[in-house]
C-alpha positions in Angstrom: -0.1 -0.2 0.2 1.3 3.5 -1.0 1.1 6.0 1.9 -1.5 8.8 0.9 -1.7 12.2 3.3 -5.2 13.1 4.3 -3.9 16.9 4.1 -2.0 19.0 1.7 0.2 21.5 4.7 1.5 24.8 3.1 5.2 25.4 4.7 6.4 28.7 4.5 10.1 29.6 3.8 12.7 30.2 6.7 13.4 33.5 7.7 16.7 32.9 9.3 17.4 31.7 5.7 16.3 34.7 3.8 18.1 37.5 6.3 21.2 36.8 4.3 19.9 37.5 1.2 17.7 40.8 2.5 21.9 41.6 4.7 23.1 41.7 1.0 20.8 43.5 -0.6 21.7 46.4 2.0 24.6 45.5 1.5 24.9 46.6 -2.4 21.8 48.4 -2.8 20.0 45.4 -4.6 16.8 43.9 -4.1 15.3 40.4 -3.1 11.8 39.3 -2.5 11.0 35.9 -1.0 7.5 35.1 -1.7 5.6 33.0 0.8 7.6 34.7 3.9 4.1 37.3 5.3 3.8 39.7 8.6 1.7 37.1 10.1 4.6 34.4 10.7 5.6 33.3 13.9 10.1 33.5 12.8 11.2 35.8 15.0 14.4 35.9 12.7 11.8 38.5 10.2 12.8 41.8 12.8 16.0 41.5 10.6 13.4 43.6 7.9 12.6 46.3 11.2 16.6 46.6 11.3 17.7 47.5 7.7 14.2 49.3 7.6 16.4 51.5 10.5 19.3 51.9 8.7 17.1 53.1 5.7 16.7 50.2 3.9 13.0 49.6 2.0 12.1 46.5 3.6 8.8 44.9 4.8 6.0 43.0 3.5 3.3 43.3 0.5 1.1 41.0 -1.3 4.1 38.7 -2.5 5.9 37.9 0.5 8.5 39.9 2.3 11.4 42.4 0.4 14.5 44.5 1.3 16.0 46.9 -1.5 18.1 49.8 -1.5 21.4 50.4 0.4 21.9 50.5 3.7 24.0 53.4 5.7 24.7 53.7 9.5 25.2 51.2 12.1 23.0 50.2 14.6 23.8 48.9 18.5 20.9 46.5 19.2 20.5 43.2 21.0 20.1 40.0 19.9 19.1 37.6 22.4 16.1 37.1 21.3 16.9 35.7 17.8 18.4 32.3 17.9 19.8 32.2 14.6 
């Protein structure tokens, strides 16, 4: 017999993995979009978008997912003890 799942599960992308690409966009002045990541996510590492906004990067969420675009400027002194990755 073959296993057949009784449901279909949608699994959102990994925010901690996506954070590296959001930061790369901020360092180069480029743009990164990750479909499937939304503001209602429980993933704490999406805080990186708020931190990038503090550095002048256009970052956030829209109907297509999470995005970051533009070059970061300045520096931050921030406590990241609540961001596990």
